[in-house]
C-alpha positions as CSV (number, residue, x, y, z in Angstrom):
1,X,20.0,-0.5,19.6
2,X,18.5,3.0,19.5
3,X,19.9,5.6,17.0
4,X,19.2,9.1,16.2
5,X,17.2,8.2,12.7
6,X,15.2,10.3,9.9
7,X,12.1,8.3,9.1
8,X,12.5,10.1,5.5
9,X,15.3,7.1,4.7
10,X,13.0,4.5,5.4
11,X,9.5,5.5,3.5
12,X,9.5,5.3,-0.2
13,X,8.2,8.7,-0.4
14,X,11.0,10.1,1.3
15,X,9.3,12.3,4.2
16,X,9.5,12.4,7.6
17,X,11.5,13.7,10.4
18,X,13.7,12.2,13.2
19,X,12.7,9.2,15.4
20,X,12.7,10.1,19.1
21,X,14.1,6.2,19.6
22,X,14.8,3.6,17.0
23,X,14.7,-0.3,17.2
24,X,15.5,-2.8,14.4
25,X,14.2,-5.9,15.5
26,X,15.3,-9.6,12.9
27,X,13.4,-11.8,14.9
28,X,9.9,-12.8,16.6
29,X,11.4,-12.7,20.3
30,X,13.5,-9.2,19.8
31,X,10.1,-7.8,18.0
32,X,7.7,-8.7,20.8
33,X,10.8,-7.6,23.5
34,X,10.9,-4.3,21.6
35,X,7.0,-3.9,21.6
36,X,6.9,-5.0,25.5
37,X,9.3,-2.6,26.5
38,X,8.1,0.5,24.3
39,X,4.7,-0.3,26.0
40,X,6.0,-0.8,29.7
41,X,7.5,2.6,29.5
42,X,4.1,4.3,28.0
43,X,5.8,4.9,24.6
44,X,4.3,5.8,21.4
45,X,5.0,3.0,19.2
46,X,5.3,3.7,16.0
47,X,5.8,0.3,13.1
48,X,8.0,0.4,10.1
49,X,8.2,-2.3,7.9
50,X,9.0,-1.1,3.8
51,X,7.9,2.2,4.4
52,X,5.5,2.2,1.5
53,X,2.6,3.1,2.7
54,X,3.3,6.2,5.1
55,X,3.3,9.6,5.3
56,X,5.1,11.1,8.4
57,X,5.5,14.6,10.0
58,X,8.2,16.8,9.3
59,X,8.2,16.7,13.4
60,X,9.4,13.4,13.2
61,X,7.7,10.8,15.8
62,X,8.1,11.9,19.4
63,X,8.1,7.4,20.8
64,X,10.5,4.3,19.5
65,X,10.0,3.3,15.6
66,X,10.3,-0.2,14.9
67,X,11.6,-1.5,11.9
68,X,10.5,-4.9,11.3
69,X,13.5,-6.8,9.7
70,X,13.0,-10.3,10.0
71,X,13.2,-12.4,6.8
72,X,12.7,-15.3,5.1
73,X,10.0,-18.3,4.6
74,X,9.4,-21.6,5.4
75,X,7.1,-24.2,3.3
76,X,4.8,-26.3,6.1
77,X,2.9,-28.3,3.7
78,X,3.2,-28.7,-0.2
79,X,0.6,-31.4,-2.1
80,X,-1.2,-31.8,-5.1
81,X,-4.8,-31.6,-3.5
82,X,-4.4,-29.0,-0.8
83,X,-1.6,-27.0,-2.5
84,X,1.6,-25.0,-0.8
85,X,1.2,-23.6,2.5
86,X,3.9,-20.9,2.8
87,X,4.6,-19.0,6.3
88,X,6.2,-16.0,5.6
89,X,8.5,-13.1,7.7
90,X,6.8,-10.0,8.4
91,X,9.6,-8.3,7.4
92,X,10.2,-9.7,3.9
93,X,10.4,-8.4,1.0
94,X,6.9,-8.7,-0.7
95,X,7.9,-8.5,-3.9
96,X,10.3,-11.0,-3.4
97,X,8.7,-13.5,-2.1
98,X,5.9,-13.1,-5.3
99,X,9.0,-14.0,-7.2
100,X,10.0,-17.1,-5.5
101,X,6.5,-17.9,-5.2
102,X,6.3,-17.8,-9.4
103,X,9.4,-19.5,-9.3
104,X,8.2,-22.2,-7.1
105,X,5.1,-22.5,-9.0
106,X,3.1,-22.1,-6.6
107,X,-0.1,-19.7,-7.9
108,X,-1.9,-17.1,-6.7
109,X,0.0,-14.2,-6.1
110,X,1.6,-12.9,-9.4
111,X,-1.2,-10.1,-10.4
112,X,0.8,-8.7,-7.2
113,X,4.2,-8.1,-8.4
114,X,6.0,-5.0,-7.6
115,X,4.1,-3.5,-4.7
116,X,6.9,-2.4,-2.1
117,X,6.6,-3.0,1.1
118,X,7.0,-5.5,3.6
119,X,5.0,-8.8,3.6
120,X,3.5,-8.1,7.3
121,X,1.8,-5.0,6.0
122,X,-0.2,-6.9,3.2
123,X,-3.2,-8.0,5.5
124,X,-3.1,-4.6,7.4
125,X,-4.7,-3.1,4.4
126,X,-5.8,-6.0,1.9
127,X,-2.8,-5.2,-0.3
128,X,-4.3,-5.6,-3.9
129,X,-3.8,-4.9,-7.8
130,X,-5.5,-6.0,-10.8
131,X,-8.1,-7.8,-9.7
132,X,-6.5,-9.9,-6.8
133,X,-6.0,-8.9,-3.2
134,X,-4.1,-10.8,-0.9
135,X,-7.3,-11.9,1.1
136,X,-7.8,-14.4,-1.6
137,X,-4.5,-15.9,-0.8
138,X,-4.1,-15.7,3.0
139,X,-5.3,-18.7,5.2
140,X,-4.0,-17.0,8.5
141,X,-1.6,-14.1,10.5
142,X,0.6,-14.6,13.7
143,X,0.5,-11.4,15.2
144,X,1.4,-9.6,19.0
145,X,-1.5,-8.6,20.7
146,X,-0.2,-5.5,22.4
147,X,-3.6,-5.8,25.2
148,X,-3.7,-9.0,25.9
149,X,0.1,-9.5,25.9
150,X,0.2,-12.3,23.8
151,X,0.6,-14.3,20.3
152,X,-2.7,-14.5,18.7
153,X,-3.1,-16.3,15.4
154,X,-6.1,-15.0,12.9
155,X,-7.9,-16.9,10.4
156,X,-8.9,-15.3,7.0
157,X,-12.6,-14.6,8.2
158,X,-11.7,-13.2,11.6
159,X,-9.2,-10.7,9.9
160,X,-12.6,-9.6,8.6
161,X,-11.1,-8.5,5.2
162,X,-12.3,-5.5,3.2
163,X,-11.6,-3.5,0.2
164,X,-8.0,-2.0,1.8
165,X,-9.3,-2.8,5.0
166,X,-9.0,-5.3,8.0
167,X,-9.3,-5.9,11.9
168,X,-5.6,-4.9,12.1
169,X,-6.1,-1.6,10.2
170,X,-9.4,-0.5,11.9
171,X,-7.8,-1.1,15.6
172,X,-4.3,0.9,14.3
173,X,-4.1,4.8,15.5
174,X,-2.0,6.9,14.0
175,X,0.7,3.7,12.7
176,X,0.3,2.3,15.9
177,X,-1.6,-1.0,16.0
178,X,-2.7,-3.4,18.3
179,X,-1.9,-6.5,16.5
180,X,1.7,-6.4,16.1
181,X,2.3,-9.0,12.5
182,X,4.6,-11.8,13.2
183,X,4.1,-14.2,10.0
184,X,1.9,-14.2,7.0
185,X,0.5,-17.7,6.2
186,X,-0.6,-18.2,2.1
187,X,-2.5,-21.4,1.1
188,X,-1.5,-21.2,-2.6
189,X,-2.4,-23.6,-5.3
190,X,0.5,-25.7,-7.0
191,X,1.6,-24.9,-11.3
192,X,2.7,-22.5,-13.6
193,X,-0.6,-20.9,-14.7
194,X,-1.9,-17.8,-12.8
195,X,-5.3,-17.3,-11.2
196,X,-7.9,-16.4,-13.2
197,X,-7.0,-13.1,-14.9
198,X,-9.4,-10.6,-13.9
199,X,-8.5,-7.0,-14.4
200,X,-9.3,-5.9,-18.7
201,X,-5.9,-4.6,-19.3
202,X,-4.0,-7.2,-18.2
203,X,-6.0,-9.8,-20.0
204,X,-5.5,-7.9,-23.2
205,X,-1.9,-7.4,-22.5
206,X,-2.1,-10.9,-22.1
207,X,-4.0,-12.5,-25.1
208,X,-6.1,-14.0,-23.1
209,X,-10.0,-13.4,-22.2
210,X,-11.1,-12.2,-18.4
211,X,-11.7,-15.5,-16.4
212,X,-8.8,-17.5,-18.1
213,X,-5.9,-17.9,-17.2
214,X,-1.8,-17.7,-18.3
215,X,1.8,-18.7,-17.6
216,X,2.3,-17.0,-14.0
217,X,6.1,-16.0,-15.1
218,X,4.1,-14.0,-18.4
219,X,1.3,-12.4,-16.3
220,X,4.6,-11.2,-13.9
221,X,6.4,-9.9,-16.7
222,X,3.1,-7.9,-17.7
223,X,2.1,-6.5,-14.7
224,X,6.1,-5.5,-13.4
225,X,6.2,-3.5,-17.4
226,X,2.3,-2.1,-17.2
227,X,3.4,-1.2,-13.3
228,X,6.3,0.6,-14.2
229,X,4.4,2.2,-17.2
230,X,2.9,4.1,-14.5
231,X,5.6,4.1,-11.8
232,X,4.5,2.1,-9.8
233,X,7.6,0.1,-9.5
234,X,10.3,1.7,-7.4
235,X,13.1,3.1,-9.3
236,X,16.1,5.4,-7.9
237,X,16.4,7.3,-11.1
238,X,12.5,8.0,-11.4
239,X,11.2,10.5,-9.7
240,X,7.8,9.0,-10.4
241,X,8.3,6.5,-8.3
242,X,9.0,8.4,-4.8
243,X,5.4,8.2,-4.0
244,X,3.5,6.0,-1.3
245,X,1.6,4.6,-4.7
246,X,-1.6,5.1,-5.2
247,X,-2.7,7.8,-2.6
248,X,-6.2,8.2,-2.5
249,X,-8.4,4.4,-2.5
250,X,-11.6,4.4,-5.0
251,X,-14.2,5.5,-3.3
252,X,-17.2,3.3,-2.4
253,X,-20.3,5.6,-2.6
254,X,-24.3,4.7,-3.0
255,X,-25.2,3.2,-6.6
256,X,-27.4,6.8,-6.8
257,X,-24.4,9.0,-6.1
258,X,-22.9,6.7,-8.8
259,X,-25.6,7.6,-11.2
260,X,-24.9,11.1,-11.1
261,X,-21.8,10.5,-13.1
262,X,-21.3,10.8,-16.4
263,X,-22.2,7.8,-18.3
264,X,-18.3,7.3,-18.9
265,X,-17.0,7.0,-15.3
266,X,-16.0,3.7,-14.5
267,X,-18.0,2.3,-11.6
268,X,-18.0,-1.8,-10.5
269,X,-20.6,-3.5,-8.7
270,X,-19.3,-3.4,-5.0
271,X,-21.1,-5.5,-2.0
272,X,-23.8,-8.5,-2.5
273,X,-27.1,-6.7,-2.7
274,X,-25.9,-4.0,-5.7
275,X,-26.6,-1.3,-3.5
276,X,-22.6,-0.5,-3.9
277,X,-20.7,0.7,-6.5
278,X,-17.2,1.5,-6.3
279,X,-15.6,4.2,-8.7
280,X,-12.2,5.4,-10.3
281,X,-10.5,7.5,-7.9
282,X,-7.7,8.2,-10.9
283,X,-10.8,9.3,-13.1
284,X,-12.5,11.8,-10.6
285,X,-9.1,13.3,-10.4
286,X,-8.3,13.5,-13.7
287,X,-12.1,15.0,-14.7
288,X,-11.8,17.3,-11.8
289,X,-9.6,18.9,-13.7
290,X,-6.0,17.7,-12.6
291,X,-3.7,16.2,-15.1
292,X,-0.7,13.8,-14.9
293,X,2.2,16.2,-13.2
294,X,0.1,18.5,-11.7
295,X,1.8,20.8,-9.3
296,X,5.0,20.8,-11.6
297,X,6.3,24.3,-12.4
298,X,3.9,26.7,-13.8
299,X,0.6,25.1,-11.7
300,X,1.8,25.5,-8.4
301,X,1.5,29.4,-8.1
302,X,-2.3,29.3,-10.0
303,X,-3.0,26.5,-7.6
304,X,-2.1,28.3,-4.3
305,X,0.1,25.6,-3.3
306,X,2.9,26.7,-1.9
307,X,6.1,26.1,-4.1
308,X,9.6,25.3,-2.8
309,X,11.9,25.4,-5.2
310,X,14.7,23.6,-4.9
311,X,16.4,23.2,-9.1
312,X,15.0,26.5,-11.0
313,X,11.7,26.5,-10.6
314,X,10.9,22.4,-9.7
315,X,8.7,22.0,-7.1
316,X,9.1,19.1,-4.2
317,X,6.3,17.6,-4.7
318,X,3.4,17.0,-7.7
319,X,0.8,14.0,-9.1
320,X,3.0,11.9,-11.3
321,X,3.7,12.3,-14.6
322,X,2.5,8.8,-15.5
323,X,-0.3,8.5,-12.9
324,X,-3.0,10.7,-11.5
325,X,-3.2,9.1,-8.0
326,X,0.4,9.1,-6.8
327,X,1.4,12.1,-5.5
328,X,5.3,12.4,-5.9
329,X,8.4,13.8,-4.2
330,X,10.4,15.3,-6.6
331,X,13.2,16.0,-4.5
332,X,13.6,17.9,-1.2
333,X,9.9,17.6,-0.5
334,X,8.5,17.9,3.2
335,X,5.6,16.3,4.1
336,X,3.4,19.5,4.1
337,X,4.5,19.7,0.1
338,X,3.5,16.7,-0.6
339,X,-0.3,16.6,1.7
340,X,-0.5,20.8,0.0
341,X,-1.0,18.7,-3.0
342,X,-3.1,15.9,-2.2
343,X,-5.5,18.0,-0.1
344,X,-5.9,20.3,-3.4
345,X,-6.6,17.4,-5.3
346,X,-9.4,16.0,-2.5
347,X,-10.9,19.3,-2.0
348,X,-10.9,19.4,-6.4
349,X,-12.9,16.3,-6.4
350,X,-15.7,17.0,-3.6
351,X,-16.0,20.6,-5.3
352,X,-16.7,19.2,-9.0
353,X,-18.5,15.5,-7.6
354,X,-19.5,15.8,-4.1
355,X,-17.5,13.1,-3.3
356,X,-14.6,13.0,-0.8
357,X,-11.7,10.9,-1.4
358,X,-9.6,9.5,1.7
359,X,-6.4,8.6,1.8
360,X,-4.6,4.8,1.8
361,X,-1.5,5.4,3.2
362,X,-1.2,6.4,7.1
363,X,-1.1,10.0,8.2
364,X,1.6,9.8,10.9
365,X,1.9,13.2,13.3
366,X,0.0,15.1,10.0
367,X,-3.2,14.9,7.7
368,X,-5.4,16.1,5.2
């Protein structure tokens, strides 16, 4: 079924023009059939799940937009030795599955609570938060390989997971993947205690030492509260949550680049040889002069950004008032409004620290 659909209605950021052809598929055969039909017609293909990691051009998408709407999960095996092997449909809401895993006493996903989007999107950029990422629990991902016209199953090792990266992301161009995710299989330990807590702020909130475990349900509640305090849990009443989450990834740089930063700049080892260091994008943004709420009334004119006013001087886009890593739609934003704020932040960090920030969301038909 095809209909005229504004892509802004399919994304958490709320920007994006019309889809020339829109298809929604809720079963694996329908997903594969839709992909094959677009490929046979030589049409560009954009895959949309929860729409939480997309910035789509105001011109829309001149091709087929496929909304993955498959739902549900199934337990393949569950025992005290091997844990639970759970296969989740690509279109299933991610946070719902995390909640179900906690309720079933499947341990390992609780720190990833509250992340918007679909389960099928999680292996694409190795979704992570609070010291955890999905590469730690994914056993296999079943995909449709568009080049070979066949179903293929990747093991964890074959997915080539890295920091916000995987083979699926590396072979995706402008939102159009070679590999269309059908299902994701997780291998989860049994128990009501969490995986070891690796994130210092989370450990403090839970009153446990870093590396210790906590009750999974309590950890989930704490993560949801932390994310909500940063505007990272979707809330229709809170414009700070109309975003793609973190707009920039934490940069990974050579150690000598990190050494040139002030001593209080957060940094973590990245890679086994010690030659690379991961920095905090939020710290770089703030110390380059961009405060929470940057872009709100009165700041745009001074910065040279376009001030698209819709209500008494309120701009369409700004950094979140809770978290400097998120670029938010304050209401009525166009994609270019979002990109203008992000571009100014990226350029400011580069001027100040000679470090280039890279966008985390997929930019479709637009660029920084």
